[in-house]
C-alpha positions in Angstrom: -62.0 -14.2 25.3 -60.2 -11.7 23.0 -60.7 -14.1 20.0 -59.3 -16.9 22.2 -56.0 -15.2 22.8 -56.4 -16.4 26.4 -59.0 -18.7 27.9 -59.9 -20.1 31.3 -57.7 -23.1 30.7 -54.7 -20.8 30.8 -55.4 -19.9 34.4 -55.6 -23.5 35.3 -52.3 -24.2 33.6 -50.7 -21.2 35.3 -51.8 -22.4 38.7 -50.3 -25.8 37.8 -47.1 -24.2 36.7 -46.8 -22.4 40.1 -47.3 -25.7 41.9 -44.8 -27.6 39.8 -42.2 -24.8 39.7 -42.5 -24.5 35.9 -43.6 -20.8 35.9 -40.0 -19.6 35.7 -39.4 -21.7 32.6 -42.5 -20.2 31.0 -41.4 -16.7 31.8 -37.9 -17.4 30.3 -39.6 -18.7 27.1 -41.7 -15.5 26.9 -38.5 -13.4 26.9 -36.9 -15.3 24.0 -37.2 -14.5 20.3 -39.3 -16.8 18.2 -36.4 -18.8 16.7 -34.7 -19.5 20.0 -38.0 -20.3 21.7 -38.9 -22.8 19.0 -35.4 -24.3 19.3 -35.8 -24.6 23.0 -39.2 -26.3 22.7 -37.9 -28.9 20.3 -34.6 -29.5 22.2 -36.8 -30.2 25.3 -39.3 -32.4 23.4 -39.6 -35.9 24.6 -41.5 -38.6 22.7 -44.5 -40.0 24.6 -47.4 -42.1 23.3 -50.0 -39.3 23.7 -51.0 -38.3 20.2 -53.4 -40.0 17.9 -50.7 -41.2 15.5 -49.1 -43.3 18.2 -52.2 -45.6 18.2 -51.2 -48.8 16.2 -54.8 -49.4 14.8 -55.0 -45.8 13.7 -51.7 -46.1 11.9 -53.2 -48.9 9.9 -56.2 -46.7 9.2 -54.0 -43.9 7.8 -52.0 -46.5 5.7 -55.2 -47.7 4.2 -56.5 -44.2 3.4 -53.2 -43.3 1.8 -51.9 -46.4 0.1 -55.0 -48.7 0.0 -53.2 -51.2 2.2 -53.1 -51.2 6.0 -49.6 -52.6 5.9 -48.1 -50.1 3.5 -47.3 -46.7 4.9 -47.0 -43.4 3.0 -43.2 -43.6 2.8 -43.2 -47.0 1.1 -46.1 -45.9 -1.1 -44.5 -42.7 -2.3 -41.0 -44.2 -2.6 -42.2 -47.0 -4.8 -44.4 -44.8 -7.0 -42.3 -41.7 -7.4 -38.7 -42.2 -6.2 -37.7 -45.5 -7.8 -35.7 -44.0 -10.6 -32.5 -42.2 -9.9 -30.0 -41.6 -8.6 -31.8 -38.7 -6.8 -30.8 -35.7 -4.8 -33.2 -35.0 -2.0 -33.8 -32.3 0.7 -35.8 -32.7 3.9 -37.0 -29.7 5.9 -37.5 -30.0 9.7 -36.2 -33.6 9.9 -36.2 -33.9 13.7 -34.3 -37.1 14.7 -34.1 -38.2 11.1 -36.0 -41.5 11.4 -38.1 -40.8 8.3 -35.2 -39.5 6.3 -33.3 -42.7 6.9 -36.3 -44.6 5.6 -36.6 -42.3 2.6 -32.9 -42.9 1.8 -33.3 -46.7 2.2 -36.5 -47.0 0.1 -35.8 -44.4 -2.6 -33.0 -44.3 -5.1 -31.0 -41.5 -3.5 -27.4 -40.6 -4.2 -27.7 -37.9 -1.5 -30.3 -36.7 0.9 -29.7 -33.5 2.8 -31.8 -32.9 6.0 -32.1 -29.8 8.2 -33.5 -29.1 11.6 -33.3 -26.2 14.1 -32.6 -28.5 17.1 -28.9 -29.4 17.6 -29.9 -32.1 20.0 -32.1 -33.8 17.5 -29.5 -33.5 14.7 -26.9 -35.1 16.9 -29.2 -38.1 17.4 -29.9 -38.3 13.7 -26.2 -38.2 12.8 -25.3 -40.9 15.3 -28.2 -43.1 14.0 -27.0 -42.6 10.3 -23.4 -43.6 11.3 -24.6 -46.6 13.2 -26.6 -47.8 10.1 -23.7 -47.0 7.7 -25.9 -44.7 5.6 -23.3 -42.3 4.1 -25.8 -40.8 1.6 -27.8 -39.0 4.3 -26.4 -35.7 5.6 -28.0 -34.1 8.6 -27.4 -30.3 9.3 -28.4 -27.8 12.0 -30.1 -24.9 10.2 -32.9 -22.5 9.9 -34.7 -23.0 6.6 -35.2 -19.3 6.3 -31.5 -18.7 6.4 -30.3 -21.4 4.0 -28.3 -20.6 0.9 -30.8 -22.3 -1.5 -29.0 -23.8 -4.5 -30.8 -23.3 -7.8 -32.2 -26.5 -9.5 -30.2 -28.8 -7.1 -32.8 -31.3 -5.9 -35.1 -33.9 -7.5 -37.4 -34.0 -4.5 -38.1 -31.9 -1.4 -39.9 -33.3 1.7 -42.0 -31.5 4.2 -42.9 -34.3 6.6 -45.0 -32.9 9.5 -42.7 -29.9 9.5 -44.3 -27.3 7.1 -47.0 -26.3 9.6 -44.1 -25.0 11.8 -42.9 -22.6 9.1 -43.9 -19.0 8.4 -44.2 -17.2 6.1 -45.1 -20.2 4.0 -45.3 -18.4 0.7 -41.6 -17.3 0.7 -40.6 -20.8 1.7 -42.5 -22.2 -1.3 -40.6 -19.8 -3.6 -37.3 -21.1 -2.2 -38.4 -24.8 -2.6 -39.5 -24.1 -6.2 -36.2 -22.4 -6.9 -34.1 -25.3 -5.5 -36.1 -28.1 -7.3 -35.1 -29.2 -10.7 -37.8 -28.7 -13.4 -40.5 -31.2 -12.8 -39.1 -32.1 -9.4 -41.4 -33.4 -6.7 -42.4 -31.7 -3.5 -43.9 -34.2 -1.0 -45.9 -33.1 1.9 -47.3 -35.2 4.7 -48.9 -32.5 6.8 -51.3 -31.1 9.3 -53.3 -28.6 7.2 -56.1 -27.8 9.7 -56.9 -24.5 11.5 -53.9 -22.4 12.5 -52.8 -22.6 16.2 -55.2 -25.6 16.6 -58.2 -23.2 16.7 -60.6 -26.1 16.0 -64.1 -25.4 14.8 -67.2 -25.6 17.0 -68.3 -28.7 15.0 -65.0 -30.4 15.6 -65.2 -29.7 19.4 -68.9 -30.8 19.6 -68.3 -34.1 17.9 -65.0 -34.8 19.7 -66.6 -34.1 23.1 -69.5 -36.4 22.2 -67.1 -39.2 21.4 -65.0 -38.5 24.6 -68.2 -38.8 26.7 -68.9 -42.2 25.2 -65.5 -43.6 26.1 -65.3 -45.6 29.3 -63.3 -43.7 32.1 -60.4 -46.2 31.9 -59.6 -45.0 28.4 -59.8 -41.3 29.3 -56.9 -41.1 31.7 -54.3 -38.5 30.8 -50.7 -39.4 30.4 -49.1 -36.5 32.3 -51.2 -36.2 35.4 -53.3 -39.4 35.3 -56.5 -37.4 35.7 -59.6 -38.0 33.7 -59.9 -36.1 30.4 -63.5 -34.7 30.5 -63.5 -32.2 27.6 -61.7 -31.4 24.4 -60.4 -27.8 24.8 -59.5 -25.5 22.0 -56.0 -24.2 23.2 -55.7 -20.4 23.5 -53.4 -18.7 21.0 -51.2 -17.5 23.9 -50.7 -21.0 25.3 -49.8 -22.2 21.8 -47.2 -19.5 21.4 -45.7 -20.1 24.8 -45.4 -23.8 24.3 -44.0 -23.6 20.8 -44.2 -20.3 18.7 -44.0 -22.3 15.5 -46.8 -24.8 16.2 -49.4 -24.7 13.4 -48.4 -21.1 12.8 -49.8 -20.9 9.2 -51.2 -24.4 8.8 -54.3 -23.1 7.1 -52.2 -21.5 4.3 -50.3 -24.7 3.4 -52.7 -26.0 0.7 -53.8 -22.6 -0.8 -50.2 -21.5 -1.1 -49.2 -24.5 -3.2 -51.2 -23.4 -6.2 -48.8 -20.6 -7.2 -45.7 -22.7 -7.5 -46.7 -26.4 -7.9 -49.1 -28.7 -9.6 -50.8 -31.3 -7.3 -50.1 -34.7 -8.7 -51.8 -36.7 -6.0 -53.6 -35.9 -2.8 -54.7 -38.4 -0.1 -56.6 -36.9 2.8 -56.7 -39.0 5.9 -58.8 -37.1 8.4 -57.6 -36.7 11.9 -60.1 -33.9 12.3 -61.8 -35.5 15.3 -59.2 -38.1 16.2 -56.4 -35.5 16.7 -58.1 -33.4 19.5 -60.0 -36.4 20.9 -57.0 -38.7 21.6 -54.5 -35.9 22.6 -52.9 -37.0 25.9 -55.0 -40.2 26.1 -53.7 -42.1 23.1 -51.5 -44.2 25.5 -54.6 -46.0 26.6 -55.1 -47.5 23.1 -51.7 -49.1 22.5 -52.7 -52.7 23.1 -54.2 -55.1 20.5 -57.4 -56.0 22.2 -61.0 -56.5 21.0 -62.4 -53.9 23.4 -60.0 -51.3 22.3 -60.7 -52.1 18.6 -64.4 -51.6 19.3 -64.1 -48.1 20.6 -61.6 -47.0 18.0 -63.8 -48.4 15.2 -66.7 -46.3 16.6 -64.5 -43.1 16.6 -63.3 -43.8 13.0 -66.8 -44.3 11.7 -68.0 -41.0 13.3 -65.2 -39.1 11.7 -65.7 -40.8 8.3 -69.4 -39.9 8.4 -68.8 -36.3 9.2 -66.1 -36.0 6.5 -68.4 -37.7 3.9 -71.2 -35.2 4.7 -68.6 -32.4 4.5 -69.5 -31.2 8.0 -65.8 -31.2 8.7 -62.7 -31.1 6.5 -59.7 -33.3 6.7 -57.0 -31.8 8.9 -54.2 -34.1 7.6 -53.1 -35.0 4.1 -50.4 -36.5 2.0 -49.8 -34.3 -1.1 -47.4 -35.0 -3.9 -46.7 -31.9 -6.1 -44.6 -31.2 -9.1 -42.7 -28.0 -9.7 -44.1 -25.8 -12.3 -41.8 -24.6 -15.1 -43.3 -21.1 -14.9 -44.7 -19.3 -11.9 -47.5 -16.8 -12.5 
């Protein structure tokens, strides 16, 4: 209703919040500004194996689609192909706990890699990890990317690693990234580029629901409440804003906005269009390396591939390597 500003799932979540005592937490979040609400959401974030990228067999699928080798992930692929010559100066936006940045720094030829995130809690973890590994060339900072003092032509490469879909307005950020890159510098994105606020299409929901109905009940048990997942729901815009105001805020503008500032050198789409909504909150049931699990995952992969090939759906995730243009129209 109201262009999915709210839906019936919101009433169920509200009732659950009253029962669990989380309703006061939701009300406090509503009272906060966007930046502080986003920071609170990420400070409180706890990793759990509930998303499709937590599935080991699916990770190998993504590796194959990106690098051509199930054992070579995108970081190894990009570092070997684009970041071997140096020494390089790098910048990462929305680094979280810094695990990927430490890998970039180890595999690429970096003299210095600066990384920023809005969450002090996550930056503290990243800094401690860097110290423990003795990696003095990685520098983690607490900062809002829209309030940075962007140095001109400082960096050889800028990373947006599953972070750009949290930023808005995206066009002004692209202008800052273009300004801070050296001429011909690389902008590397590994991103969700699907519908904003996860407003999945009717075809996505139809196909994901069909696959969910085929899965045996033992694989459809939710992580949080251990109840059976019976449908794939399109989240309301209000619920998305309350959970994290930054989530997929302008994800649909990420690719179109690139053209003004960058040339795309390489693009590797890797789907996720069905698998992301399908395995949300039930991915933990697919962690083990067993033939029965492989069978069901293979079926889901084949259905997504068939719909992508027929262009009934578009890829919601992509690795894109861009190069900074010398002149901007």
